[in-house]
N, C-alpha and C positions, 0 to 999 in steps of 0.2 A: 629269507626265510620267515614264514608266518607259522607262528605256534598256536594251535588251537587247542583250548582247555575247555574240559567237560564241567558243568557247573557243579557236579556232585564229586569231582576229584581235585581237590585243591593242591594237593602235593605233586600233581605231574608237571608243574611248570618248572620245578627243580630238575625234575628228572630228564625232561627233554631240552632244556635250555643249558648251554654251558655256563659253569660258574663264573667266569669273567664277565659274562654278559649279565649277569645277575647282580654283580659287584658295582658294576660301571655307572648306572642311572644315579644312585646315591653319590658317588664321588664326583660325578660331572655337576649334580646340583649343587654340591657342597662349593665346589670351585666356582662355578658361575654365578651363584646367588649371593655367598659369603666372602670368599677369599678374593676374587677378582674387583669386586667394588670396593673393599677395603684397600686393596694395592693401589687401584687407580685412583682414589680419595687421598693416598698418602697415611691412612689411619690404621695400617696394618702393622704393628709392632711386635717384634719377634726379636728377642734378645739371644745372645750365644748361649746363655745358661739355659733358656727355655726350647731352644732348637732341639736337642735330642730328646725332650720330654715329648715334644708335639710329634716328632716324628714316631716315635715308639708308641704313643696314643692312637696314631693314624695307622700304623701297621697291626696292633692289637684290635681294632675296630674292624679293619678289614679282614683279618684273620678270624675273628669272632664271627662276622657275618658270612663267610665262607664257610666255617665250620657248621654253622645253622643251615645254610644251603645243601651241604653235602648230607647233614644228618636227616634234613626233610626228604631227601631222596630214599633214604632206607625206611624212614617211619614218621610222617610228619606229625602225629600227636605227640611222640616223645619228643622231638625236637621243640615242639610248642611249649611243653610243660617245661623244658628244662631251660628255655628261654625266658619263662615267665617268673623263674626264680633267680634272675640276675640281680635285682635289687638286694633281696635277703643275702645271697653269696657275697656279693659287694659290700654290705655292711659287717658281716662276718670277716672278711678278709680285712677290711679298713681297721676292724677292731684288733685282730691278731697281728699284722704286719705293722699297723701305723699308730697303735694303741689310742685309736680313736674312742671317744665315748659313745655308747648307745642309750638312747632314751630309754624309758620303760616301754613306750609304744614300739619302738624299733624291735626289743627284745621281744615282745609280744608278737610281732609280726613275724620274726624269725622263727620263733616257738610253733605258730600256727603252720607255717610252710613245711617245718620238719615234722609236725604230727599229720598234717595232710598227705605228705608224700609216703610217710610210714603206713599210714592207713590204706592208701591206694595201692601201695606194695603188697601189703598184706592181704588185700581183696584179689589181687592178680594171682598170687600164688596159690 
């Protein structure tokens, strides 16, 4: 099945292509380019303690990318804005859950993101 996308409609691919097909290429490249060569050369080190963390991280990545693909079906602009806030959200979550220290620049970045989102929300209402 060949999917044709119009240049003026970037969100159409996620609407016409099933989500598993959207998720597959990145997983295949990761396995073929990173994991397989490390495994074949004997340089892939994975301890029992790290295995659950690696599995959870992989599942979260697939879940996040799948959520983005589904969100882009409804409104690609909103999905893109939410995805662009990943770093700021990750910083705040690391601060709250893991007691990570945020530098002044990181705090300024999170503040700019919050003010920007609030301003755009106010304009939209």
